[in-house]
C-alpha positions as CSV (number, residue, x, y, z in Angstrom):
1,M,122.2,-24.2,60.0
2,A,122.7,-24.1,63.8
3,R,122.6,-27.3,65.7
4,V,119.6,-27.5,68.1
5,D,120.3,-28.0,71.8
6,K,119.4,-31.3,73.4
7,E,116.4,-30.0,75.4
8,N,114.8,-28.5,72.3
9,Y,115.6,-31.7,70.3
10,Y,113.7,-33.8,72.8
11,L,110.9,-31.2,73.1
12,D,110.6,-31.2,69.3
13,I,110.1,-35.0,69.4
14,A,107.5,-34.6,72.3
15,Q,105.7,-32.0,70.1
16,T,105.6,-34.5,67.2
17,V,104.0,-37.1,69.6
18,I,101.1,-34.6,70.0
19,G,100.0,-35.6,66.5
20,R,98.5,-38.7,68.0
21,S,96.4,-36.9,70.7
22,T,92.7,-37.3,70.6
23,C,91.7,-34.4,72.9
24,L,89.5,-31.6,71.7
25,R,90.7,-29.1,74.3
26,R,94.4,-29.5,75.0
27,C,96.8,-31.8,73.3
28,Y,100.0,-33.1,75.1
29,G,103.0,-35.1,74.1
30,A,105.5,-36.5,76.5
31,I,108.7,-38.5,76.2
32,I,110.9,-40.1,78.8
33,V,114.7,-39.9,78.2
34,R,117.4,-41.6,80.2
35,N,121.1,-41.5,79.2
36,D,120.2,-39.8,75.9
37,E,117.9,-42.7,75.0
38,I,114.2,-42.3,74.5
39,I,112.5,-44.8,76.8
40,A,108.9,-44.2,76.0
41,T,106.4,-41.7,74.5
42,G,102.9,-40.8,75.4
43,Y,100.1,-38.6,74.3
44,N,96.7,-37.8,75.8
45,G,93.8,-39.9,74.5
46,A,91.1,-42.4,75.5
47,P,92.2,-45.8,76.8
48,R,92.9,-48.5,74.2
49,G,89.7,-49.8,72.7
50,R,87.5,-47.0,74.0
51,C,86.0,-44.4,71.7
52,N,88.0,-41.1,71.8
53,C,86.7,-37.5,71.8
54,T,87.8,-36.7,68.3
55,T,85.7,-39.7,67.0
56,L,82.8,-38.8,69.3
57,G,83.1,-35.1,68.2
58,R,82.5,-33.9,71.7
59,C,84.1,-33.2,75.0
60,I,81.9,-33.4,78.1
61,R,84.2,-31.1,80.1
62,E,83.9,-28.5,77.4
63,E,80.1,-28.9,77.2
64,L,79.9,-28.3,81.0
65,S,82.4,-25.4,80.8
66,V,84.7,-27.1,83.3
67,P,87.8,-24.9,83.7
68,S,91.2,-26.3,82.9
69,G,92.7,-28.3,85.7
70,Q,89.4,-29.3,87.2
71,R,87.1,-32.3,87.2
72,Y,89.5,-34.7,85.5
73,E,87.2,-37.6,86.4
74,L,84.9,-36.5,83.6
75,C,87.7,-36.7,81.0
76,R,87.9,-39.7,78.7
77,S,91.7,-39.4,78.3
78,V,94.7,-40.8,79.9
79,H,97.2,-38.0,80.2
80,A,100.4,-38.0,78.1
81,E,102.7,-38.3,81.2
82,A,100.8,-41.3,82.5
83,N,100.8,-43.0,79.0
84,A,104.5,-42.5,78.7
85,I,105.1,-44.0,82.2
86,I,102.8,-46.9,81.5
87,S,104.9,-47.7,78.4
88,A,108.2,-47.8,80.4
89,S,109.5,-49.9,83.3
90,R,110.2,-48.2,86.6
91,N,113.9,-49.2,86.2
92,E,114.1,-47.2,83.0
93,C,112.4,-44.2,84.6
94,I,114.6,-43.9,87.7
95,G,116.7,-40.8,87.2
96,A,115.2,-40.1,83.8
97,T,113.9,-36.8,82.3
98,M,110.4,-36.2,81.0
99,Y,109.9,-33.8,78.2
100,L,106.4,-32.3,77.9
101,V,104.7,-30.1,75.3
102,G,101.1,-28.9,75.3
103,I,99.1,-27.1,72.6
104,D,95.6,-25.7,72.3
105,A,93.6,-28.2,70.2
106,K,91.6,-25.5,68.5
107,T,94.4,-23.0,67.6
108,G,97.5,-25.2,67.6
109,D,99.2,-22.6,69.8
110,L,101.7,-23.7,72.4
111,L,100.5,-23.6,75.9
112,P,103.2,-21.5,77.6
113,E,101.9,-22.3,81.1
114,A,101.6,-26.0,80.5
115,T,102.3,-28.2,83.5
116,S,101.5,-31.6,84.9
117,C,98.3,-32.0,86.9
118,S,98.5,-33.2,90.5
119,M,97.6,-36.8,89.5
120,C,100.4,-36.9,86.9
121,R,102.8,-35.3,89.4
122,R,102.2,-38.2,91.8
123,T,102.7,-40.7,89.0
124,I,106.0,-39.0,87.9
125,I,107.2,-39.0,91.5
126,N,106.5,-42.7,91.9
127,A,108.1,-43.5,88.6
128,G,111.4,-42.1,89.8
129,I,111.7,-39.5,87.1
130,E,114.2,-36.8,88.2
131,K,113.2,-33.8,86.2
132,V,110.5,-32.5,83.9
133,V,111.3,-30.1,81.0
134,I,108.2,-28.2,79.7
135,R,108.2,-26.2,76.5
136,R,107.1,-22.5,76.9
137,T,107.9,-21.2,73.4
138,P,109.4,-22.8,70.3
139,T,112.9,-22.4,71.9
140,E,112.3,-21.7,75.6
141,Y,111.5,-24.2,78.3
142,H,111.2,-24.6,82.0
143,V,113.0,-27.3,84.0
144,T,111.4,-28.6,87.2
145,M,113.3,-30.9,89.5
146,V,110.7,-33.5,90.7
147,Q,112.1,-33.2,94.2
148,E,110.5,-29.7,94.3
149,W,107.1,-31.4,93.9
150,I,107.9,-33.7,96.8
151,D,109.2,-30.9,99.0
152,N,106.2,-28.6,98.2
153,D,103.4,-31.2,98.6
154,D,100.4,-29.5,96.9
155,S,98.1,-32.3,98.0
156,L,98.3,-30.9,101.6
157,N,97.0,-27.4,100.6
158,G,94.4,-26.3,103.1
159,W,95.4,-28.9,105.7
160,D,96.4,-27.5,109.1
161,I,99.6,-29.5,109.4
162,D,103.2,-28.6,110.5
163,L,105.0,-30.3,107.6
164,D,108.4,-29.6,109.0
165,A,107.5,-31.4,112.2
166,L,106.3,-34.4,110.2
167,K,109.5,-34.7,108.2
168,K,111.6,-35.0,111.4
């Protein structure tokens, strides 16, 4: 049996974390690793003590046909990335790697285009995480350096601002 590479080892663990997700649309699992040590795990689900969508048997975003990536304020869940960061100290996150896996809740299929939403990206940036590794297929993944999210500030899309002038 061939030994699994480290990225897929950690992605496999993140995929196992998905088993705790309570979302009816898309389930995510995230882990934070620093110096080959798992710092924290997180999955998407309702805040502690609140009723989750699997118990309620409904998703308001789905009922309203809200497209993926929109109207997160309607969602009951805290995202996997945020839950992992909440469970870790900032000191542990600085320079760490986050591993993220997403699946379709109905089919169980991997989400090959999974990515962190803009709110989670801001949280990841502030936590000091250095890179995010996202599973695309059972063995393929994409690595994003968080500095790219800082340099390509998507929160300014549509603003008429000379970003290069502001950085000087």
